[in-house]
PDB file as gemmi writes it, atoms N, CA and C in Angstrom:
CRYST1    1.000    1.000    1.000  90.00  90.00  90.00 P 1                      
ATOM      1  N   MET A   1     -36.826  30.735 -52.663  1.00  0.00           N  
ATOM      2  CA  MET A   1     -36.018  29.650 -52.143  1.00  0.00           C  
ATOM      3  C   MET A   1     -35.437  29.991 -50.772  1.00  0.00           C  
ATOM      4  N   ALA A   2     -34.993  31.234 -50.596  1.00  0.00           N  
ATOM      5  CA  ALA A   2     -34.421  31.629 -49.313  1.00  0.00           C  
ATOM      6  C   ALA A   2     -35.442  31.477 -48.194  1.00  0.00           C  
ATOM      7  N   ASP A   3     -36.709  31.801 -48.481  1.00  0.00           N  
ATOM      8  CA  ASP A   3     -37.757  31.657 -47.484  1.00  0.00           C  
ATOM      9  C   ASP A   3     -37.937  30.196 -47.093  1.00  0.00           C  
ATOM     10  N   LEU A   4     -37.792  29.304 -48.048  1.00  0.00           N  
ATOM     11  CA  LEU A   4     -37.912  27.874 -47.777  1.00  0.00           C  
ATOM     12  C   LEU A   4     -36.729  27.372 -46.956  1.00  0.00           C  
ATOM     13  N   GLU A   5     -35.551  27.938 -47.168  1.00  0.00           N  
ATOM     14  CA  GLU A   5     -34.364  27.521 -46.423  1.00  0.00           C  
ATOM     15  C   GLU A   5     -34.510  27.771 -44.930  1.00  0.00           C  
ATOM     16  N   THR A   6     -35.283  28.767 -44.538  1.00  0.00           N  
ATOM     17  CA  THR A   6     -35.494  29.022 -43.114  1.00  0.00           C  
ATOM     18  C   THR A   6     -36.331  27.924 -42.464  1.00  0.00           C  
ATOM     19  N   HIS A   7     -36.941  27.070 -43.270  1.00  0.00           N  
ATOM     20  CA  HIS A   7     -37.771  25.977 -42.760  1.00  0.00           C  
ATOM     21  C   HIS A   7     -37.100  24.607 -42.940  1.00  0.00           C  
ATOM     22  N   THR A   8     -35.797  24.595 -43.200  1.00  0.00           N  
ATOM     23  CA  THR A   8     -35.085  23.345 -43.474  1.00  0.00           C  
ATOM     24  C   THR A   8     -35.313  22.299 -42.392  1.00  0.00           C  
ATOM     25  N   TRP A   9     -35.260  22.678 -41.134  1.00  0.00           N  
ATOM     26  CA  TRP A   9     -35.396  21.709 -40.037  1.00  0.00           C  
ATOM     27  C   TRP A   9     -36.768  21.775 -39.372  1.00  0.00           C  
ATOM     28  N   HIS A  10     -37.740  22.359 -40.025  1.00  0.00           N  
ATOM     29  CA  HIS A  10     -39.102  22.478 -39.492  1.00  0.00           C  
ATOM     30  C   HIS A  10     -39.765  21.099 -39.485  1.00  0.00           C  
ATOM     31  N   ALA A  11     -40.480  20.793 -38.418  1.00  0.00           N  
ATOM     32  CA  ALA A  11     -41.139  19.484 -38.303  1.00  0.00           C  
ATOM     33  C   ALA A  11     -42.086  19.211 -39.462  1.00  0.00           C  
ATOM     34  N   GLY A  12     -42.738  20.233 -39.960  1.00  0.00           N  
ATOM     35  CA  GLY A  12     -43.679  20.053 -41.062  1.00  0.00           C  
ATOM     36  C   GLY A  12     -43.022  19.688 -42.378  1.00  0.00           C  
ATOM     37  N   LYS A  13     -41.721  19.882 -42.471  1.00  0.00           N  
ATOM     38  CA  LYS A  13     -40.994  19.593 -43.707  1.00  0.00           C  
ATOM     39  C   LYS A  13     -40.407  18.181 -43.692  1.00  0.00           C  
ATOM     40  N   SER A  14     -40.432  17.536 -42.574  1.00  0.00           N  
ATOM     41  CA  SER A  14     -39.809  16.219 -42.431  1.00  0.00           C  
ATOM     42  C   SER A  14     -40.740  15.096 -42.864  1.00  0.00           C  
ATOM     43  N   THR A  15     -40.136  14.056 -43.409  1.00  0.00           N  
ATOM     44  CA  THR A  15     -40.868  12.836 -43.703  1.00  0.00           C  
ATOM     45  C   THR A  15     -39.893  11.674 -43.619  1.00  0.00           C  
ATOM     46  N   ILE A  16     -40.394  10.472 -43.751  1.00  0.00           N  
ATOM     47  CA  ILE A  16     -39.562   9.281 -43.620  1.00  0.00           C  
ATOM     48  C   ILE A  16     -39.243   8.735 -45.004  1.00  0.00           C  
ATOM     49  N   LEU A  17     -37.966   8.656 -45.310  1.00  0.00           N  
ATOM     50  CA  LEU A  17     -37.523   8.085 -46.583  1.00  0.00           C  
ATOM     51  C   LEU A  17     -36.530   6.950 -46.377  1.00  0.00           C  
ATOM     52  N   GLY A  18     -35.850   6.939 -45.294  1.00  0.00           N  
ATOM     53  CA  GLY A  18     -34.748   6.017 -45.099  1.00  0.00           C  
ATOM     54  C   GLY A  18     -33.446   6.765 -45.342  1.00  0.00           C  
ATOM     55  N   GLU A  19     -32.402   6.348 -44.676  1.00  0.00           N  
ATOM     56  CA  GLU A  19     -31.145   7.094 -44.680  1.00  0.00           C  
ATOM     57  C   GLU A  19     -30.551   7.285 -46.069  1.00  0.00           C  
ATOM     58  N   ASN A  20     -30.482   6.229 -46.867  1.00  0.00           N  
ATOM     59  CA  ASN A  20     -29.871   6.336 -48.196  1.00  0.00           C  
ATOM     60  C   ASN A  20     -30.658   7.260 -49.115  1.00  0.00           C  
ATOM     61  N   LEU A  21     -31.972   7.095 -49.164  1.00  0.00           N  
ATOM     62  CA  LEU A  21     -32.796   7.969 -50.001  1.00  0.00           C  
ATOM     63  C   LEU A  21     -32.759   9.404 -49.501  1.00  0.00           C  
ATOM     64  N   ASN A  22     -32.747   9.570 -48.199  1.00  0.00           N  
ATOM     65  CA  ASN A  22     -32.714  10.914 -47.644  1.00  0.00           C  
ATOM     66  C   ASN A  22     -31.454  11.653 -48.091  1.00  0.00           C  
ATOM     67  N   ARG A  23     -30.318  10.994 -48.021  1.00  0.00           N  
ATOM     68  CA  ARG A  23     -29.064  11.611 -48.476  1.00  0.00           C  
ATOM     69  C   ARG A  23     -29.119  11.915 -49.970  1.00  0.00           C  
ATOM     70  N   LYS A  24     -29.645  10.976 -50.721  1.00  0.00           N  
ATOM     71  CA  LYS A  24     -29.693  11.106 -52.180  1.00  0.00           C  
ATOM     72  C   LYS A  24     -30.586  12.269 -52.616  1.00  0.00           C  
ATOM     73  N   THR A  25     -31.649  12.510 -51.886  1.00  0.00           N  
ATOM     74  CA  THR A  25     -32.641  13.498 -52.321  1.00  0.00           C  
ATOM     75  C   THR A  25     -32.561  14.837 -51.612  1.00  0.00           C  
ATOM     76  N   GLN A  26     -31.707  14.983 -50.629  1.00  0.00           N  
ATOM     77  CA  GLN A  26     -31.759  16.175 -49.774  1.00  0.00           C  
ATOM     78  C   GLN A  26     -31.634  17.498 -50.517  1.00  0.00           C  
ATOM     79  N   THR A  27     -30.955  17.538 -51.637  1.00  0.00           N  
ATOM     80  CA  THR A  27     -30.812  18.802 -52.371  1.00  0.00           C  
ATOM     81  C   THR A  27     -31.756  18.902 -53.568  1.00  0.00           C  
ATOM     82  N   GLN A  28     -32.582  17.895 -53.777  1.00  0.00           N  
ATOM     83  CA  GLN A  28     -33.505  17.916 -54.914  1.00  0.00           C  
ATOM     84  C   GLN A  28     -34.719  18.789 -54.610  1.00  0.00           C  
ATOM     85  N   PRO A  29     -35.277  19.414 -55.630  1.00  0.00           N  
ATOM     86  CA  PRO A  29     -36.512  20.183 -55.432  1.00  0.00           C  
ATOM     87  C   PRO A  29     -37.658  19.268 -54.990  1.00  0.00           C  
ATOM     88  N   PHE A  30     -38.621  19.848 -54.295  1.00  0.00           N  
ATOM     89  CA  PHE A  30     -39.764  19.088 -53.789  1.00  0.00           C  
ATOM     90  C   PHE A  30     -40.451  18.278 -54.885  1.00  0.00           C  
ATOM     91  N   VAL A  31     -40.697  18.891 -56.034  1.00  0.00           N  
ATOM     92  CA  VAL A  31     -41.428  18.213 -57.115  1.00  0.00           C  
ATOM     93  C   VAL A  31     -40.686  16.952 -57.554  1.00  0.00           C  
ATOM     94  N   ASP A  32     -39.368  17.000 -57.626  1.00  0.00           N  
ATOM     95  CA  ASP A  32     -38.593  15.815 -58.005  1.00  0.00           C  
ATOM     96  C   ASP A  32     -38.703  14.723 -56.948  1.00  0.00           C  
ATOM     97  N   LYS A  33     -38.644  15.109 -55.677  1.00  0.00           N  
ATOM     98  CA  LYS A  33     -38.801  14.133 -54.591  1.00  0.00           C  
ATOM     99  C   LYS A  33     -40.199  13.523 -54.629  1.00  0.00           C  
ATOM    100  N   ARG A  34     -41.195  14.388 -54.788  1.00  0.00           N  
ATOM    101  CA  ARG A  34     -42.590  13.928 -54.807  1.00  0.00           C  
ATOM    102  C   ARG A  34     -42.821  12.923 -55.924  1.00  0.00           C  
ATOM    103  N   ASP A  35     -42.402  13.301 -57.134  1.00  0.00           N  
ATOM    104  CA  ASP A  35     -42.677  12.455 -58.293  1.00  0.00           C  
ATOM    105  C   ASP A  35     -41.790  11.217 -58.348  1.00  0.00           C  
ATOM    106  N   GLY A  36     -40.584  11.307 -57.822  1.00  0.00           N  
ATOM    107  CA  GLY A  36     -39.662  10.183 -57.916  1.00  0.00           C  
ATOM    108  C   GLY A  36     -39.667   9.237 -56.738  1.00  0.00           C  
ATOM    109  N   TYR A  37     -40.018   9.739 -55.558  1.00  0.00           N  
ATOM    110  CA  TYR A  37     -39.884   8.912 -54.358  1.00  0.00           C  
ATOM    111  C   TYR A  37     -41.151   8.848 -53.517  1.00  0.00           C  
ATOM    112  N   TYR A  38     -41.761   9.991 -53.243  1.00  0.00           N  
ATOM    113  CA  TYR A  38     -42.927  10.009 -52.370  1.00  0.00           C  
ATOM    114  C   TYR A  38     -44.078   9.188 -52.938  1.00  0.00           C  
ATOM    115  N   LYS A  39     -44.279   9.245 -54.253  1.00  0.00           N  
ATOM    116  CA  LYS A  39     -45.397   8.532 -54.887  1.00  0.00           C  
ATOM    117  C   LYS A  39     -45.309   7.020 -54.726  1.00  0.00           C  
ATOM    118  N   VAL A  40     -44.116   6.497 -54.557  1.00  0.00           N  
ATOM    119  CA  VAL A  40     -43.941   5.044 -54.469  1.00  0.00           C  
ATOM    120  C   VAL A  40     -43.639   4.582 -53.045  1.00  0.00           C  
ATOM    121  N   SER A  41     -43.744   5.477 -52.101  1.00  0.00           N  
ATOM    122  CA  SER A  41     -43.449   5.137 -50.716  1.00  0.00           C  
ATOM    123  C   SER A  41     -44.511   4.204 -50.140  1.00  0.00           C  
ATOM    124  N   GLU A  42     -44.096   3.384 -49.207  1.00  0.00           N  
ATOM    125  CA  GLU A  42     -45.027   2.517 -48.478  1.00  0.00           C  
ATOM    126  C   GLU A  42     -45.443   3.162 -47.157  1.00  0.00           C  
ATOM    127  N   ILE A  43     -44.940   4.342 -46.904  1.00  0.00           N  
ATOM    128  CA  ILE A  43     -45.190   5.026 -45.638  1.00  0.00           C  
ATOM    129  C   ILE A  43     -46.292   6.067 -45.828  1.00  0.00           C  
ATOM    130  N   LYS A  44     -47.373   5.905 -45.064  1.00  0.00           N  
ATOM    131  CA  LYS A  44     -48.549   6.768 -45.216  1.00  0.00           C  
ATOM    132  C   LYS A  44     -48.194   8.249 -45.076  1.00  0.00           C  
ATOM    133  N   MET A  45     -47.373   8.574 -44.092  1.00  0.00           N  
ATOM    134  CA  MET A  45     -46.993   9.961 -43.850  1.00  0.00           C  
ATOM    135  C   MET A  45     -46.319  10.575 -45.080  1.00  0.00           C  
ATOM    136  N   THR A  46     -45.528   9.799 -45.778  1.00  0.00           N  
ATOM    137  CA  THR A  46     -44.841  10.276 -46.978  1.00  0.00           C  
ATOM    138  C   THR A  46     -45.809  10.356 -48.153  1.00  0.00           C  
ATOM    139  N   LEU A  47     -46.685   9.380 -48.285  1.00  0.00           N  
ATOM    140  CA  LEU A  47     -47.683   9.400 -49.362  1.00  0.00           C  
ATOM    141  C   LEU A  47     -48.603  10.616 -49.269  1.00  0.00           C  
ATOM    142  N   GLU A  48     -48.823  11.114 -48.069  1.00  0.00           N  
ATOM    143  CA  GLU A  48     -49.690  12.275 -47.880  1.00  0.00           C  
ATOM    144  C   GLU A  48     -49.117  13.545 -48.507  1.00  0.00           C  
ATOM    145  N   LEU A  49     -47.854  13.529 -48.892  1.00  0.00           N  
ATOM    146  CA  LEU A  49     -47.229  14.695 -49.528  1.00  0.00           C  
ATOM    147  C   LEU A  49     -47.478  14.747 -51.032  1.00  0.00           C  
ATOM    148  N   VAL A  50     -47.907  13.643 -51.614  1.00  0.00           N  
ATOM    149  CA  VAL A  50     -48.071  13.555 -53.070  1.00  0.00           C  
ATOM    150  C   VAL A  50     -49.051  14.591 -53.632  1.00  0.00           C  
ATOM    151  N   PRO A  51     -50.193  14.874 -53.008  1.00  0.00           N  
ATOM    152  CA  PRO A  51     -51.134  15.832 -53.598  1.00  0.00           C  
ATOM    153  C   PRO A  51     -50.641  17.285 -53.641  1.00  0.00           C  
ATOM    154  N   PHE A  52     -49.607  17.608 -52.882  1.00  0.00           N  
ATOM    155  CA  PHE A  52     -49.135  18.989 -52.838  1.00  0.00           C  
ATOM    156  C   PHE A  52     -48.529  19.402 -54.169  1.00  0.00           C  
ATOM    157  N   GLU A  53     -49.053  20.489 -54.739  1.00  0.00           N  
ATOM    158  CA  GLU A  53     -48.488  21.061 -55.965  1.00  0.00           C  
ATOM    159  C   GLU A  53     -47.378  22.046 -55.620  1.00  0.00           C  
ATOM    160  N   LYS A  54     -47.553  22.734 -54.502  1.00  0.00           N  
ATOM    161  CA  LYS A  54     -46.582  23.723 -54.049  1.00  0.00           C  
ATOM    162  C   LYS A  54     -46.101  23.324 -52.664  1.00  0.00           C  
ATOM    163  N   TRP A  55     -44.826  23.564 -52.380  1.00  0.00           N  
ATOM    164  CA  TRP A  55     -44.266  23.215 -51.086  1.00  0.00           C  
ATOM    165  C   TRP A  55     -43.443  24.391 -50.579  1.00  0.00           C  
ATOM    166  N   GLY A  56     -44.088  25.238 -49.804  1.00  0.00           N  
ATOM    167  CA  GLY A  56     -43.434  26.422 -49.271  1.00  0.00           C  
ATOM    168  C   GLY A  56     -43.727  26.566 -47.790  1.00  0.00           C  
ATOM    169  N   PRO A  57     -43.320  27.677 -47.204  1.00  0.00           N  
ATOM    170  CA  PRO A  57     -43.505  27.888 -45.767  1.00  0.00           C  
ATOM    171  C   PRO A  57     -44.948  27.711 -45.288  1.00  0.00           C  
ATOM    172  N   ALA A  58     -45.921  28.174 -46.041  1.00  0.00           N  
ATOM    173  CA  ALA A  58     -47.327  28.043 -45.616  1.00  0.00           C  
ATOM    174  C   ALA A  58     -47.742  26.577 -45.534  1.00  0.00           C  
ATOM    175  N   GLN A  59     -47.355  25.783 -46.530  1.00  0.00           N  
ATOM    176  CA  GLN A  59     -47.708  24.363 -46.543  1.00  0.00           C  
ATOM    177  C   GLN A  59     -46.969  23.617 -45.426  1.00  0.00           C  
ATOM    178  N   ILE A  60     -45.727  23.979 -45.203  1.00  0.00           N  
ATOM    179  CA  ILE A  60     -44.921  23.335 -44.160  1.00  0.00           C  
ATOM    180  C   ILE A  60     -45.522  23.611 -42.786  1.00  0.00           C  
ATOM    181  N   LYS A  61     -45.888  24.854 -42.526  1.00  0.00           N  
ATOM    182  CA  LYS A  61     -46.474  25.206 -41.228  1.00  0.00           C  
ATOM    183  C   LYS A  61     -47.825  24.526 -41.023  1.00  0.00           C  
ATOM    184  N   LYS A  62     -48.646  24.466 -42.069  1.00  0.00           N  
ATOM    185  CA  LYS A  62     -49.944  23.795 -41.955  1.00  0.00           C  
ATOM    186  C   LYS A  62     -49.748  22.315 -41.661  1.00  0.00           C  
ATOM    187  N   ARG A  63     -48.823  21.695 -42.366  1.00  0.00           N  
ATOM    188  CA  ARG A  63     -48.568  20.269 -42.150  1.00  0.00           C  
ATOM    189  C   ARG A  63     -48.053  20.020 -40.734  1.00  0.00           C  
ATOM    190  N   ALA A  64     -47.198  20.897 -40.229  1.00  0.00           N  
ATOM    191  CA  ALA A  64     -46.699  20.753 -38.859  1.00  0.00           C  
ATOM    192  C   ALA A  64     -47.855  20.795 -37.867  1.00  0.00           C  
ATOM    193  N   GLY A  65     -48.791  21.709 -38.072  1.00  0.00           N  
ATOM    194  CA  GLY A  65     -49.960  21.784 -37.204  1.00  0.00           C  
ATOM    195  C   GLY A  65     -50.811  20.533 -37.286  1.00  0.00           C  
ATOM    196  N   ASP A  66     -50.997  20.022 -38.501  1.00  0.00           N  
ATOM    197  CA  ASP A  66     -51.768  18.785 -38.689  1.00  0.00           C  
ATOM    198  C   ASP A  66     -51.083  17.608 -37.998  1.00  0.00           C  
ATOM    199  N   LEU A  67     -49.761  17.518 -38.129  1.00  0.00           N  
ATOM    200  CA  LEU A  67     -49.018  16.436 -37.476  1.00  0.00           C  
ATOM    201  C   LEU A  67     -49.124  16.546 -35.959  1.00  0.00           C  
ATOM    202  N   ALA A  68     -49.040  17.758 -35.432  1.00  0.00           N  
ATOM    203  CA  ALA A  68     -49.151  17.963 -33.988  1.00  0.00           C  
ATOM    204  C   ALA A  68     -50.516  17.509 -33.476  1.00  0.00           C  
ATOM    205  N   LYS A  69     -51.572  17.829 -34.214  1.00  0.00           N  
ATOM    206  CA  LYS A  69     -52.918  17.398 -33.820  1.00  0.00           C  
ATOM    207  C   LYS A  69     -53.021  15.879 -33.803  1.00  0.00           C  
ATOM    208  N   ARG A  70     -52.433  15.231 -34.798  1.00  0.00           N  
ATOM    209  CA  ARG A  70     -52.483  13.766 -34.865  1.00  0.00           C  
ATOM    210  C   ARG A  70     -51.694  13.141 -33.717  1.00  0.00           C  
ATOM    211  N   ILE A  71     -50.552  13.728 -33.399  1.00  0.00           N  
ATOM    212  CA  ILE A  71     -49.732  13.217 -32.300  1.00  0.00           C  
ATOM    213  C   ILE A  71     -50.486  13.347 -30.981  1.00  0.00           C  
ATOM    214  N   LEU A  72     -51.086  14.499 -30.751  1.00  0.00           N  
ATOM    215  CA  LEU A  72     -51.839  14.703 -29.512  1.00  0.00           C  
ATOM    216  C   LEU A  72     -53.036  13.768 -29.420  1.00  0.00           C  
ATOM    217  N   ALA A  73     -53.728  13.550 -30.521  1.00  0.00           N  
ATOM    218  CA  ALA A  73     -54.870  12.629 -30.521  1.00  0.00           C  
ATOM    219  C   ALA A  73     -54.414  11.215 -30.175  1.00  0.00           C  
ATOM    220  N   LYS A  74     -53.309  10.795 -30.753  1.00  0.00           N  
ATOM    221  CA  LYS A  74     -52.784   9.452 -30.472  1.00  0.00           C  
ATOM    222  C   LYS A  74     -52.324   9.364 -29.020  1.00  0.00           C  
ATOM    223  N   TRP A  75     -51.679  10.412 -28.532  1.00  0.00           N  
ATOM    224  CA  TRP A  75     -51.197  10.448 -27.150  1.00  0.00           C  
ATOM    225  C   TRP A  75     -52.369  10.267 -26.180  1.00  0.00           C  
ATOM    226  N   ARG A  76     -53.486  10.917 -26.479  1.00  0.00           N  
ATOM    227  CA  ARG A  76     -54.663  10.799 -25.613  1.00  0.00           C  
ATOM    228  C   ARG A  76     -55.234   9.384 -25.629  1.00  0.00           C  
ATOM    229  N   GLN A  77     -55.140   8.696 -26.751  1.00  0.00           N  
ATOM    230  CA  GLN A  77     -55.636   7.325 -26.854  1.00  0.00           C  
ATOM    231  C   GLN A  77     -54.792   6.374 -26.019  1.00  0.00           C  
ATOM    232  N   VAL A  78     -53.501   6.609 -26.004  1.00  0.00           N  
ATOM    233  CA  VAL A  78     -52.573   5.704 -25.328  1.00  0.00           C  
ATOM    234  C   VAL A  78     -52.660   5.854 -23.818  1.00  0.00           C  
ATOM    235  N   LYS A  79     -52.944   7.044 -23.342  1.00  0.00           N  
ATOM    236  CA  LYS A  79     -53.025   7.352 -21.916  1.00  0.00           C  
ATOM    237  C   LYS A  79     -51.784   6.839 -21.184  1.00  0.00           C  
ATOM    238  N   PRO A  80     -50.632   7.408 -21.508  1.00  0.00           N  
ATOM    239  CA  PRO A  80     -49.389   6.924 -20.909  1.00  0.00           C  
ATOM    240  C   PRO A  80     -49.337   7.172 -19.409  1.00  0.00           C  
ATOM    241  N   ASN A  81     -48.638   6.303 -18.722  1.00  0.00           N  
ATOM    242  CA  ASN A  81     -48.412   6.437 -17.295  1.00  0.00           C  
ATOM    243  C   ASN A  81     -47.053   7.108 -17.130  1.00  0.00           C  
ATOM    244  N   VAL A  82     -47.080   8.417 -17.047  1.00  0.00           N  
ATOM    245  CA  VAL A  82     -45.840   9.182 -17.000  1.00  0.00           C  
ATOM    246  C   VAL A  82     -45.653   9.763 -15.611  1.00  0.00           C  
ATOM    247  N   LEU A  83     -44.480   9.546 -15.064  1.00  0.00           N  
ATOM    248  CA  LEU A  83     -44.138  10.145 -13.781  1.00  0.00           C  
ATOM    249  C   LEU A  83     -43.337  11.406 -14.039  1.00  0.00           C  
ATOM    250  N   LEU A  84     -43.800  12.510 -13.526  1.00  0.00           N  
ATOM    251  CA  LEU A  84     -43.073  13.771 -13.698  1.00  0.00           C  
ATOM    252  C   LEU A  84     -42.409  14.173 -12.418  1.00  0.00           C  
TER     253      LEU A  84                                                      
END                                                                             
């Protein structure tokens, strides 16, 4: 558990639940969140967490990398006009 606490604010650990649900579930174990809330979510990013049996630092880091790849791919599609 202590190892997981070091990843509390890691991007790979974040998902969208909405403010009320987020407060309600913040101290619940992953399995309880997955089975009680993630499975019924309408948000694709949250539904993608359902297949995970284990949720630890390795899974969080892998998910963060996957999210980063998706963000970069989308960024390239949009081709923003950014002035630096």
